[in-house]
Chimera marker file (.cmm) of the C-alpha trace (Angstrom):
<marker_set name="trace">
<marker id="1" x="0.000" y="0.000" z="0.000" r="1" g="1" b="0" radius="0.5"/>
<marker id="2" x="1.038" y="3.566" z="-0.618" r="1" g="1" b="0" radius="0.5"/>
<marker id="3" x="2.329" y="5.870" z="2.093" r="1" g="1" b="0" radius="0.5"/>
<marker id="4" x="0.573" y="9.009" z="3.253" r="1" g="1" b="0" radius="0.5"/>
<marker id="5" x="3.146" y="11.143" z="1.404" r="1" g="1" b="0" radius="0.5"/>
<marker id="6" x="2.590" y="9.298" z="-1.889" r="1" g="1" b="0" radius="0.5"/>
<marker id="7" x="-1.197" y="9.384" z="-1.565" r="1" g="1" b="0" radius="0.5"/>
<marker id="8" x="-1.251" y="13.075" z="-0.722" r="1" g="1" b="0" radius="0.5"/>
<marker id="9" x="0.734" y="14.022" z="-3.804" r="1" g="1" b="0" radius="0.5"/>
<marker id="10" x="-1.272" y="11.645" z="-6.020" r="1" g="1" b="0" radius="0.5"/>
<marker id="11" x="-4.599" y="13.037" z="-4.781" r="1" g="1" b="0" radius="0.5"/>
<marker id="12" x="-3.426" y="16.660" z="-4.948" r="1" g="1" b="0" radius="0.5"/>
<marker id="13" x="-2.392" y="16.255" z="-8.586" r="1" g="1" b="0" radius="0.5"/>
<marker id="14" x="-5.506" y="14.292" z="-9.587" r="1" g="1" b="0" radius="0.5"/>
<marker id="15" x="-7.656" y="17.062" z="-8.096" r="1" g="1" b="0" radius="0.5"/>
<marker id="16" x="-5.700" y="19.680" z="-10.062" r="1" g="1" b="0" radius="0.5"/>
<marker id="17" x="-4.145" y="21.517" z="-7.128" r="1" g="1" b="0" radius="0.5"/>
<marker id="18" x="-0.655" y="22.963" z="-6.887" r="1" g="1" b="0" radius="0.5"/>
<marker id="19" x="0.928" y="22.709" z="-3.440" r="1" g="1" b="0" radius="0.5"/>
<marker id="20" x="0.161" y="26.388" z="-2.927" r="1" g="1" b="0" radius="0.5"/>
<marker id="21" x="-3.499" y="25.998" z="-3.956" r="1" g="1" b="0" radius="0.5"/>
<marker id="22" x="-4.014" y="23.015" z="-1.655" r="1" g="1" b="0" radius="0.5"/>
<marker id="23" x="-2.322" y="24.887" z="1.175" r="1" g="1" b="0" radius="0.5"/>
<marker id="24" x="-4.684" y="27.834" z="0.683" r="1" g="1" b="0" radius="0.5"/>
<marker id="25" x="-7.702" y="25.496" z="0.758" r="1" g="1" b="0" radius="0.5"/>
<marker id="26" x="-6.788" y="24.110" z="4.177" r="1" g="1" b="0" radius="0.5"/>
<marker id="27" x="-5.137" y="27.280" z="5.532" r="1" g="1" b="0" radius="0.5"/>
<marker id="28" x="-1.554" y="26.043" z="5.909" r="1" g="1" b="0" radius="0.5"/>
<marker id="29" x="1.672" y="27.004" z="4.150" r="1" g="1" b="0" radius="0.5"/>
<marker id="30" x="2.821" y="25.488" z="0.858" r="1" g="1" b="0" radius="0.5"/>
<marker id="31" x="5.964" y="24.490" z="2.756" r="1" g="1" b="0" radius="0.5"/>
<marker id="32" x="3.821" y="22.295" z="5.049" r="1" g="1" b="0" radius="0.5"/>
<marker id="33" x="2.285" y="20.519" z="2.052" r="1" g="1" b="0" radius="0.5"/>
<marker id="34" x="5.766" y="20.036" z="0.597" r="1" g="1" b="0" radius="0.5"/>
<marker id="35" x="7.060" y="18.516" z="3.854" r="1" g="1" b="0" radius="0.5"/>
<marker id="36" x="4.081" y="16.160" z="4.027" r="1" g="1" b="0" radius="0.5"/>
<marker id="37" x="4.613" y="15.032" z="0.435" r="1" g="1" b="0" radius="0.5"/>
<marker id="38" x="8.316" y="14.398" z="1.031" r="1" g="1" b="0" radius="0.5"/>
<marker id="39" x="7.514" y="12.359" z="4.111" r="1" g="1" b="0" radius="0.5"/>
<marker id="40" x="9.324" y="13.839" z="7.085" r="1" g="1" b="0" radius="0.5"/>
<marker id="41" x="6.129" y="15.233" z="8.601" r="1" g="1" b="0" radius="0.5"/>
<marker id="42" x="2.411" y="14.493" z="8.828" r="1" g="1" b="0" radius="0.5"/>
<marker id="43" x="-0.423" y="16.916" z="9.623" r="1" g="1" b="0" radius="0.5"/>
<marker id="44" x="-2.532" y="16.751" z="12.781" r="1" g="1" b="0" radius="0.5"/>
<marker id="45" x="-5.889" y="14.938" z="12.837" r="1" g="1" b="0" radius="0.5"/>
<marker id="46" x="-7.968" y="18.040" z="12.131" r="1" g="1" b="0" radius="0.5"/>
<marker id="47" x="-5.870" y="18.860" z="9.057" r="1" g="1" b="0" radius="0.5"/>
<marker id="48" x="-6.076" y="15.262" z="7.820" r="1" g="1" b="0" radius="0.5"/>
<marker id="49" x="-9.865" y="15.585" z="8.005" r="1" g="1" b="0" radius="0.5"/>
<marker id="50" x="-9.738" y="18.821" z="6.006" r="1" g="1" b="0" radius="0.5"/>
<marker id="51" x="-7.441" y="17.194" z="3.418" r="1" g="1" b="0" radius="0.5"/>
<marker id="52" x="-9.896" y="14.306" z="3.028" r="1" g="1" b="0" radius="0.5"/>
<marker id="53" x="-12.755" y="16.724" z="2.503" r="1" g="1" b="0" radius="0.5"/>
<marker id="54" x="-10.875" y="18.845" z="-0.035" r="1" g="1" b="0" radius="0.5"/>
<marker id="55" x="-9.373" y="15.851" z="-1.866" r="1" g="1" b="0" radius="0.5"/>
<marker id="56" x="-12.611" y="13.819" z="-1.813" r="1" g="1" b="0" radius="0.5"/>
<marker id="57" x="-11.244" y="10.692" z="-0.172" r="1" g="1" b="0" radius="0.5"/>
<marker id="58" x="-11.500" y="8.713" z="3.032" r="1" g="1" b="0" radius="0.5"/>
<marker id="59" x="-9.005" y="9.010" z="5.885" r="1" g="1" b="0" radius="0.5"/>
<marker id="60" x="-8.083" y="5.355" z="5.431" r="1" g="1" b="0" radius="0.5"/>
<marker id="61" x="-7.231" y="5.878" z="1.760" r="1" g="1" b="0" radius="0.5"/>
<marker id="62" x="-5.246" y="9.069" z="2.356" r="1" g="1" b="0" radius="0.5"/>
<marker id="63" x="-3.267" y="7.487" z="5.189" r="1" g="1" b="0" radius="0.5"/>
<marker id="64" x="-2.424" y="4.472" z="3.029" r="1" g="1" b="0" radius="0.5"/>
<marker id="65" x="-4.341" y="2.051" z="5.250" r="1" g="1" b="0" radius="0.5"/>
<marker id="66" x="-6.387" y="0.776" z="2.306" r="1" g="1" b="0" radius="0.5"/>
<marker id="67" x="-6.109" y="0.709" z="-1.468" r="1" g="1" b="0" radius="0.5"/>
<marker id="68" x="-9.903" y="0.950" z="-1.784" r="1" g="1" b="0" radius="0.5"/>
<marker id="69" x="-10.646" y="4.364" z="-3.230" r="1" g="1" b="0" radius="0.5"/>
<marker id="70" x="-14.210" y="5.421" z="-2.621" r="1" g="1" b="0" radius="0.5"/>
<marker id="71" x="-15.965" y="7.678" z="-5.120" r="1" g="1" b="0" radius="0.5"/>
<marker id="72" x="-15.734" y="11.409" z="-4.435" r="1" g="1" b="0" radius="0.5"/>
<marker id="73" x="-18.204" y="12.641" z="-1.851" r="1" g="1" b="0" radius="0.5"/>
<marker id="74" x="-20.590" y="15.409" z="-2.783" r="1" g="1" b="0" radius="0.5"/>
<marker id="75" x="-21.140" y="16.249" z="0.869" r="1" g="1" b="0" radius="0.5"/>
<marker id="76" x="-19.239" y="15.113" z="3.954" r="1" g="1" b="0" radius="0.5"/>
<marker id="77" x="-20.862" y="12.210" z="5.757" r="1" g="1" b="0" radius="0.5"/>
<marker id="78" x="-22.051" y="12.609" z="9.321" r="1" g="1" b="0" radius="0.5"/>
<marker id="79" x="-19.101" y="10.397" z="10.348" r="1" g="1" b="0" radius="0.5"/>
<marker id="80" x="-16.669" y="12.835" z="8.709" r="1" g="1" b="0" radius="0.5"/>
<marker id="81" x="-18.312" y="15.807" z="10.391" r="1" g="1" b="0" radius="0.5"/>
<marker id="82" x="-18.261" y="14.027" z="13.765" r="1" g="1" b="0" radius="0.5"/>
<marker id="83" x="-14.582" y="13.146" z="13.300" r="1" g="1" b="0" radius="0.5"/>
<marker id="84" x="-13.671" y="16.748" z="12.464" r="1" g="1" b="0" radius="0.5"/>
<marker id="85" x="-15.665" y="18.006" z="15.448" r="1" g="1" b="0" radius="0.5"/>
<marker id="86" x="-13.873" y="15.572" z="17.788" r="1" g="1" b="0" radius="0.5"/>
<marker id="87" x="-10.448" y="16.625" z="16.514" r="1" g="1" b="0" radius="0.5"/>
<marker id="88" x="-11.420" y="20.256" z="17.031" r="1" g="1" b="0" radius="0.5"/>
<marker id="89" x="-12.876" y="19.479" z="20.481" r="1" g="1" b="0" radius="0.5"/>
<marker id="90" x="-9.612" y="17.787" z="21.500" r="1" g="1" b="0" radius="0.5"/>
<marker id="91" x="-7.624" y="20.909" z="20.621" r="1" g="1" b="0" radius="0.5"/>
<marker id="92" x="-10.094" y="23.174" z="22.422" r="1" g="1" b="0" radius="0.5"/>
<marker id="93" x="-10.207" y="20.975" z="25.539" r="1" g="1" b="0" radius="0.5"/>
<marker id="94" x="-6.421" y="20.744" z="25.677" r="1" g="1" b="0" radius="0.5"/>
<marker id="95" x="-6.151" y="24.526" z="25.421" r="1" g="1" b="0" radius="0.5"/>
<marker id="96" x="-8.786" y="25.030" z="28.093" r="1" g="1" b="0" radius="0.5"/>
<marker id="97" x="-7.109" y="22.542" z="30.444" r="1" g="1" b="0" radius="0.5"/>
<marker id="98" x="-3.790" y="24.320" z="29.960" r="1" g="1" b="0" radius="0.5"/>
<marker id="99" x="-5.376" y="27.673" z="30.745" r="1" g="1" b="0" radius="0.5"/>
<marker id="100" x="-7.182" y="26.269" z="33.777" r="1" g="1" b="0" radius="0.5"/>
<marker id="101" x="-3.893" y="24.972" z="35.200" r="1" g="1" b="0" radius="0.5"/>
<marker id="102" x="-2.596" y="28.533" z="35.113" r="1" g="1" b="0" radius="0.5"/>
<marker id="103" x="-5.531" y="29.993" z="37.051" r="1" g="1" b="0" radius="0.5"/>
<marker id="104" x="-5.427" y="30.797" z="40.736" r="1" g="1" b="0" radius="0.5"/>
<marker id="105" x="-7.107" y="28.283" z="43.060" r="1" g="1" b="0" radius="0.5"/>
<marker id="106" x="-10.043" y="30.672" z="43.513" r="1" g="1" b="0" radius="0.5"/>
<marker id="107" x="-10.651" y="31.035" z="39.772" r="1" g="1" b="0" radius="0.5"/>
<marker id="108" x="-10.321" y="27.257" z="39.221" r="1" g="1" b="0" radius="0.5"/>
<marker id="109" x="-13.072" y="26.712" z="41.804" r="1" g="1" b="0" radius="0.5"/>
<marker id="110" x="-15.255" y="29.226" z="39.978" r="1" g="1" b="0" radius="0.5"/>
<marker id="111" x="-14.729" y="27.421" z="36.632" r="1" g="1" b="0" radius="0.5"/>
<marker id="112" x="-15.482" y="24.047" z="38.251" r="1" g="1" b="0" radius="0.5"/>
<marker id="113" x="-18.717" y="25.447" z="39.730" r="1" g="1" b="0" radius="0.5"/>
<marker id="114" x="-19.833" y="26.696" z="36.308" r="1" g="1" b="0" radius="0.5"/>
<marker id="115" x="-19.067" y="23.297" z="34.725" r="1" g="1" b="0" radius="0.5"/>
<marker id="116" x="-20.933" y="21.432" z="37.499" r="1" g="1" b="0" radius="0.5"/>
<marker id="117" x="-23.982" y="23.682" z="36.999" r="1" g="1" b="0" radius="0.5"/>
<marker id="118" x="-23.901" y="23.261" z="33.200" r="1" g="1" b="0" radius="0.5"/>
<marker id="119" x="-23.631" y="19.475" z="33.676" r="1" g="1" b="0" radius="0.5"/>
<marker id="120" x="-26.641" y="19.453" z="36.044" r="1" g="1" b="0" radius="0.5"/>
<marker id="121" x="-28.731" y="21.485" z="33.585" r="1" g="1" b="0" radius="0.5"/>
<marker id="122" x="-27.877" y="19.259" z="30.606" r="1" g="1" b="0" radius="0.5"/>
<marker id="123" x="-28.513" y="16.135" z="32.703" r="1" g="1" b="0" radius="0.5"/>
<marker id="124" x="-31.841" y="17.493" z="33.923" r="1" g="1" b="0" radius="0.5"/>
<marker id="125" x="-32.847" y="18.274" z="30.318" r="1" g="1" b="0" radius="0.5"/>
<marker id="126" x="-31.530" y="14.900" z="29.071" r="1" g="1" b="0" radius="0.5"/>
<marker id="127" x="-29.001" y="16.563" z="26.753" r="1" g="1" b="0" radius="0.5"/>
<marker id="128" x="-25.766" y="14.926" z="27.955" r="1" g="1" b="0" radius="0.5"/>
<marker id="129" x="-23.625" y="13.344" z="25.248" r="1" g="1" b="0" radius="0.5"/>
<marker id="130" x="-22.813" y="9.687" z="26.068" r="1" g="1" b="0" radius="0.5"/>
<marker id="131" x="-19.353" y="9.346" z="27.613" r="1" g="1" b="0" radius="0.5"/>
<marker id="132" x="-18.525" y="6.530" z="25.151" r="1" g="1" b="0" radius="0.5"/>
<marker id="133" x="-18.449" y="9.188" z="22.416" r="1" g="1" b="0" radius="0.5"/>
<marker id="134" x="-15.443" y="10.900" z="24.007" r="1" g="1" b="0" radius="0.5"/>
<marker id="135" x="-12.008" y="9.914" z="25.194" r="1" g="1" b="0" radius="0.5"/>
<marker id="136" x="-10.170" y="12.554" z="27.168" r="1" g="1" b="0" radius="0.5"/>
<marker id="137" x="-6.637" y="12.115" z="28.460" r="1" g="1" b="0" radius="0.5"/>
<marker id="138" x="-5.049" y="14.960" z="30.349" r="1" g="1" b="0" radius="0.5"/>
<marker id="139" x="-1.779" y="14.673" z="32.222" r="1" g="1" b="0" radius="0.5"/>
<marker id="140" x="-1.057" y="17.479" z="34.622" r="1" g="1" b="0" radius="0.5"/>
<marker id="141" x="2.432" y="18.904" z="34.519" r="1" g="1" b="0" radius="0.5"/>
<marker id="142" x="2.248" y="18.855" z="38.321" r="1" g="1" b="0" radius="0.5"/>
<marker id="143" x="1.888" y="15.065" z="38.193" r="1" g="1" b="0" radius="0.5"/>
<marker id="144" x="4.723" y="14.800" z="35.696" r="1" g="1" b="0" radius="0.5"/>
<marker id="145" x="6.979" y="16.892" z="37.945" r="1" g="1" b="0" radius="0.5"/>
<marker id="146" x="5.978" y="14.763" z="40.980" r="1" g="1" b="0" radius="0.5"/>
<marker id="147" x="6.765" y="11.541" z="39.056" r="1" g="1" b="0" radius="0.5"/>
<marker id="148" x="10.141" y="12.948" z="38.022" r="1" g="1" b="0" radius="0.5"/>
<marker id="149" x="10.959" y="13.892" z="41.646" r="1" g="1" b="0" radius="0.5"/>
<marker id="150" x="9.864" y="10.426" z="42.846" r="1" g="1" b="0" radius="0.5"/>
<marker id="151" x="12.077" y="8.770" z="40.223" r="1" g="1" b="0" radius="0.5"/>
<marker id="152" x="14.968" y="11.018" z="41.227" r="1" g="1" b="0" radius="0.5"/>
<marker id="153" x="14.508" y="10.160" z="44.905" r="1" g="1" b="0" radius="0.5"/>
<marker id="154" x="14.318" y="6.419" z="44.135" r="1" g="1" b="0" radius="0.5"/>
<marker id="155" x="17.463" y="6.547" z="42.016" r="1" g="1" b="0" radius="0.5"/>
<marker id="156" x="19.451" y="8.462" z="44.638" r="1" g="1" b="0" radius="0.5"/>
<marker id="157" x="18.468" y="6.058" z="47.426" r="1" g="1" b="0" radius="0.5"/>
<marker id="158" x="19.925" y="3.044" z="45.565" r="1" g="1" b="0" radius="0.5"/>
<link id1="1" id2="2" r="1" g="1" b="0" radius="0.2"/>
<link id1="2" id2="3" r="1" g="1" b="0" radius="0.2"/>
<link id1="3" id2="4" r="1" g="1" b="0" radius="0.2"/>
<link id1="4" id2="5" r="1" g="1" b="0" radius="0.2"/>
<link id1="5" id2="6" r="1" g="1" b="0" radius="0.2"/>
<link id1="6" id2="7" r="1" g="1" b="0" radius="0.2"/>
<link id1="7" id2="8" r="1" g="1" b="0" radius="0.2"/>
<link id1="8" id2="9" r="1" g="1" b="0" radius="0.2"/>
<link id1="9" id2="10" r="1" g="1" b="0" radius="0.2"/>
<link id1="10" id2="11" r="1" g="1" b="0" radius="0.2"/>
<link id1="11" id2="12" r="1" g="1" b="0" radius="0.2"/>
<link id1="12" id2="13" r="1" g="1" b="0" radius="0.2"/>
<link id1="13" id2="14" r="1" g="1" b="0" radius="0.2"/>
<link id1="14" id2="15" r="1" g="1" b="0" radius="0.2"/>
<link id1="15" id2="16" r="1" g="1" b="0" radius="0.2"/>
<link id1="16" id2="17" r="1" g="1" b="0" radius="0.2"/>
<link id1="17" id2="18" r="1" g="1" b="0" radius="0.2"/>
<link id1="18" id2="19" r="1" g="1" b="0" radius="0.2"/>
<link id1="19" id2="20" r="1" g="1" b="0" radius="0.2"/>
<link id1="20" id2="21" r="1" g="1" b="0" radius="0.2"/>
<link id1="21" id2="22" r="1" g="1" b="0" radius="0.2"/>
<link id1="22" id2="23" r="1" g="1" b="0" radius="0.2"/>
<link id1="23" id2="24" r="1" g="1" b="0" radius="0.2"/>
<link id1="24" id2="25" r="1" g="1" b="0" radius="0.2"/>
<link id1="25" id2="26" r="1" g="1" b="0" radius="0.2"/>
<link id1="26" id2="27" r="1" g="1" b="0" radius="0.2"/>
<link id1="27" id2="28" r="1" g="1" b="0" radius="0.2"/>
<link id1="28" id2="29" r="1" g="1" b="0" radius="0.2"/>
<link id1="29" id2="30" r="1" g="1" b="0" radius="0.2"/>
<link id1="30" id2="31" r="1" g="1" b="0" radius="0.2"/>
<link id1="31" id2="32" r="1" g="1" b="0" radius="0.2"/>
<link id1="32" id2="33" r="1" g="1" b="0" radius="0.2"/>
<link id1="33" id2="34" r="1" g="1" b="0" radius="0.2"/>
<link id1="34" id2="35" r="1" g="1" b="0" radius="0.2"/>
<link id1="35" id2="36" r="1" g="1" b="0" radius="0.2"/>
<link id1="36" id2="37" r="1" g="1" b="0" radius="0.2"/>
<link id1="37" id2="38" r="1" g="1" b="0" radius="0.2"/>
<link id1="38" id2="39" r="1" g="1" b="0" radius="0.2"/>
<link id1="39" id2="40" r="1" g="1" b="0" radius="0.2"/>
<link id1="40" id2="41" r="1" g="1" b="0" radius="0.2"/>
<link id1="41" id2="42" r="1" g="1" b="0" radius="0.2"/>
<link id1="42" id2="43" r="1" g="1" b="0" radius="0.2"/>
<link id1="43" id2="44" r="1" g="1" b="0" radius="0.2"/>
<link id1="44" id2="45" r="1" g="1" b="0" radius="0.2"/>
<link id1="45" id2="46" r="1" g="1" b="0" radius="0.2"/>
<link id1="46" id2="47" r="1" g="1" b="0" radius="0.2"/>
<link id1="47" id2="48" r="1" g="1" b="0" radius="0.2"/>
<link id1="48" id2="49" r="1" g="1" b="0" radius="0.2"/>
<link id1="49" id2="50" r="1" g="1" b="0" radius="0.2"/>
<link id1="50" id2="51" r="1" g="1" b="0" radius="0.2"/>
<link id1="51" id2="52" r="1" g="1" b="0" radius="0.2"/>
<link id1="52" id2="53" r="1" g="1" b="0" radius="0.2"/>
<link id1="53" id2="54" r="1" g="1" b="0" radius="0.2"/>
<link id1="54" id2="55" r="1" g="1" b="0" radius="0.2"/>
<link id1="55" id2="56" r="1" g="1" b="0" radius="0.2"/>
<link id1="56" id2="57" r="1" g="1" b="0" radius="0.2"/>
<link id1="57" id2="58" r="1" g="1" b="0" radius="0.2"/>
<link id1="58" id2="59" r="1" g="1" b="0" radius="0.2"/>
<link id1="59" id2="60" r="1" g="1" b="0" radius="0.2"/>
<link id1="60" id2="61" r="1" g="1" b="0" radius="0.2"/>
<link id1="61" id2="62" r="1" g="1" b="0" radius="0.2"/>
<link id1="62" id2="63" r="1" g="1" b="0" radius="0.2"/>
<link id1="63" id2="64" r="1" g="1" b="0" radius="0.2"/>
<link id1="64" id2="65" r="1" g="1" b="0" radius="0.2"/>
<link id1="65" id2="66" r="1" g="1" b="0" radius="0.2"/>
<link id1="66" id2="67" r="1" g="1" b="0" radius="0.2"/>
<link id1="67" id2="68" r="1" g="1" b="0" radius="0.2"/>
<link id1="68" id2="69" r="1" g="1" b="0" radius="0.2"/>
<link id1="69" id2="70" r="1" g="1" b="0" radius="0.2"/>
<link id1="70" id2="71" r="1" g="1" b="0" radius="0.2"/>
<link id1="71" id2="72" r="1" g="1" b="0" radius="0.2"/>
<link id1="72" id2="73" r="1" g="1" b="0" radius="0.2"/>
<link id1="73" id2="74" r="1" g="1" b="0" radius="0.2"/>
<link id1="74" id2="75" r="1" g="1" b="0" radius="0.2"/>
<link id1="75" id2="76" r="1" g="1" b="0" radius="0.2"/>
<link id1="76" id2="77" r="1" g="1" b="0" radius="0.2"/>
<link id1="77" id2="78" r="1" g="1" b="0" radius="0.2"/>
<link id1="78" id2="79" r="1" g="1" b="0" radius="0.2"/>
<link id1="79" id2="80" r="1" g="1" b="0" radius="0.2"/>
<link id1="80" id2="81" r="1" g="1" b="0" radius="0.2"/>
<link id1="81" id2="82" r="1" g="1" b="0" radius="0.2"/>
<link id1="82" id2="83" r="1" g="1" b="0" radius="0.2"/>
<link id1="83" id2="84" r="1" g="1" b="0" radius="0.2"/>
<link id1="84" id2="85" r="1" g="1" b="0" radius="0.2"/>
<link id1="85" id2="86" r="1" g="1" b="0" radius="0.2"/>
<link id1="86" id2="87" r="1" g="1" b="0" radius="0.2"/>
<link id1="87" id2="88" r="1" g="1" b="0" radius="0.2"/>
<link id1="88" id2="89" r="1" g="1" b="0" radius="0.2"/>
<link id1="89" id2="90" r="1" g="1" b="0" radius="0.2"/>
<link id1="90" id2="91" r="1" g="1" b="0" radius="0.2"/>
<link id1="91" id2="92" r="1" g="1" b="0" radius="0.2"/>
<link id1="92" id2="93" r="1" g="1" b="0" radius="0.2"/>
<link id1="93" id2="94" r="1" g="1" b="0" radius="0.2"/>
<link id1="94" id2="95" r="1" g="1" b="0" radius="0.2"/>
<link id1="95" id2="96" r="1" g="1" b="0" radius="0.2"/>
<link id1="96" id2="97" r="1" g="1" b="0" radius="0.2"/>
<link id1="97" id2="98" r="1" g="1" b="0" radius="0.2"/>
<link id1="98" id2="99" r="1" g="1" b="0" radius="0.2"/>
<link id1="99" id2="100" r="1" g="1" b="0" radius="0.2"/>
<link id1="100" id2="101" r="1" g="1" b="0" radius="0.2"/>
<link id1="101" id2="102" r="1" g="1" b="0" radius="0.2"/>
<link id1="102" id2="103" r="1" g="1" b="0" radius="0.2"/>
<link id1="103" id2="104" r="1" g="1" b="0" radius="0.2"/>
<link id1="104" id2="105" r="1" g="1" b="0" radius="0.2"/>
<link id1="105" id2="106" r="1" g="1" b="0" radius="0.2"/>
<link id1="106" id2="107" r="1" g="1" b="0" radius="0.2"/>
<link id1="107" id2="108" r="1" g="1" b="0" radius="0.2"/>
<link id1="108" id2="109" r="1" g="1" b="0" radius="0.2"/>
<link id1="109" id2="110" r="1" g="1" b="0" radius="0.2"/>
<link id1="110" id2="111" r="1" g="1" b="0" radius="0.2"/>
<link id1="111" id2="112" r="1" g="1" b="0" radius="0.2"/>
<link id1="112" id2="113" r="1" g="1" b="0" radius="0.2"/>
<link id1="113" id2="114" r="1" g="1" b="0" radius="0.2"/>
<link id1="114" id2="115" r="1" g="1" b="0" radius="0.2"/>
<link id1="115" id2="116" r="1" g="1" b="0" radius="0.2"/>
<link id1="116" id2="117" r="1" g="1" b="0" radius="0.2"/>
<link id1="117" id2="118" r="1" g="1" b="0" radius="0.2"/>
<link id1="118" id2="119" r="1" g="1" b="0" radius="0.2"/>
<link id1="119" id2="120" r="1" g="1" b="0" radius="0.2"/>
<link id1="120" id2="121" r="1" g="1" b="0" radius="0.2"/>
<link id1="121" id2="122" r="1" g="1" b="0" radius="0.2"/>
<link id1="122" id2="123" r="1" g="1" b="0" radius="0.2"/>
<link id1="123" id2="124" r="1" g="1" b="0" radius="0.2"/>
<link id1="124" id2="125" r="1" g="1" b="0" radius="0.2"/>
<link id1="125" id2="126" r="1" g="1" b="0" radius="0.2"/>
<link id1="126" id2="127" r="1" g="1" b="0" radius="0.2"/>
<link id1="127" id2="128" r="1" g="1" b="0" radius="0.2"/>
<link id1="128" id2="129" r="1" g="1" b="0" radius="0.2"/>
<link id1="129" id2="130" r="1" g="1" b="0" radius="0.2"/>
<link id1="130" id2="131" r="1" g="1" b="0" radius="0.2"/>
<link id1="131" id2="132" r="1" g="1" b="0" radius="0.2"/>
<link id1="132" id2="133" r="1" g="1" b="0" radius="0.2"/>
<link id1="133" id2="134" r="1" g="1" b="0" radius="0.2"/>
<link id1="134" id2="135" r="1" g="1" b="0" radius="0.2"/>
<link id1="135" id2="136" r="1" g="1" b="0" radius="0.2"/>
<link id1="136" id2="137" r="1" g="1" b="0" radius="0.2"/>
<link id1="137" id2="138" r="1" g="1" b="0" radius="0.2"/>
<link id1="138" id2="139" r="1" g="1" b="0" radius="0.2"/>
<link id1="139" id2="140" r="1" g="1" b="0" radius="0.2"/>
<link id1="140" id2="141" r="1" g="1" b="0" radius="0.2"/>
<link id1="141" id2="142" r="1" g="1" b="0" radius="0.2"/>
<link id1="142" id2="143" r="1" g="1" b="0" radius="0.2"/>
<link id1="143" id2="144" r="1" g="1" b="0" radius="0.2"/>
<link id1="144" id2="145" r="1" g="1" b="0" radius="0.2"/>
<link id1="145" id2="146" r="1" g="1" b="0" radius="0.2"/>
<link id1="146" id2="147" r="1" g="1" b="0" radius="0.2"/>
<link id1="147" id2="148" r="1" g="1" b="0" radius="0.2"/>
<link id1="148" id2="149" r="1" g="1" b="0" radius="0.2"/>
<link id1="149" id2="150" r="1" g="1" b="0" radius="0.2"/>
<link id1="150" id2="151" r="1" g="1" b="0" radius="0.2"/>
<link id1="151" id2="152" r="1" g="1" b="0" radius="0.2"/>
<link id1="152" id2="153" r="1" g="1" b="0" radius="0.2"/>
<link id1="153" id2="154" r="1" g="1" b="0" radius="0.2"/>
<link id1="154" id2="155" r="1" g="1" b="0" radius="0.2"/>
<link id1="155" id2="156" r="1" g="1" b="0" radius="0.2"/>
<link id1="156" id2="157" r="1" g="1" b="0" radius="0.2"/>
<link id1="157" id2="158" r="1" g="1" b="0" radius="0.2"/>
</marker_set>
């Protein structure tokens, strides 16, 4: 099967885009497209979703996971829209978690209170999204620093 780099170039050319034109479509630099096509780098999940939409292909085909090319889509499927939304949500949640870690203890408590209230309202109105639809992994830098100190202490005691 082809690699992502090979597929990207093949699809870009078959859709009649120059590297610059494709870059403009997905709001990145032509240099990024060039790096992806040469292989040293790959775009993030959100950008892969945009590439699939612009190049009329599935993620599996673009990533070289299958040789089955599906006919061009006229409109994105609900699955594609959900996938793009999740990738965007991940970026937003990561940014929010980072900002929250920088808040004072008092402000963090205020944010938590707002989230608890919003959760109660959505639950009361039966509007919660099933937890199975989301996977969130956040590692606090405080925990990472604590683990590093613990490792350091264990190594020095031996």
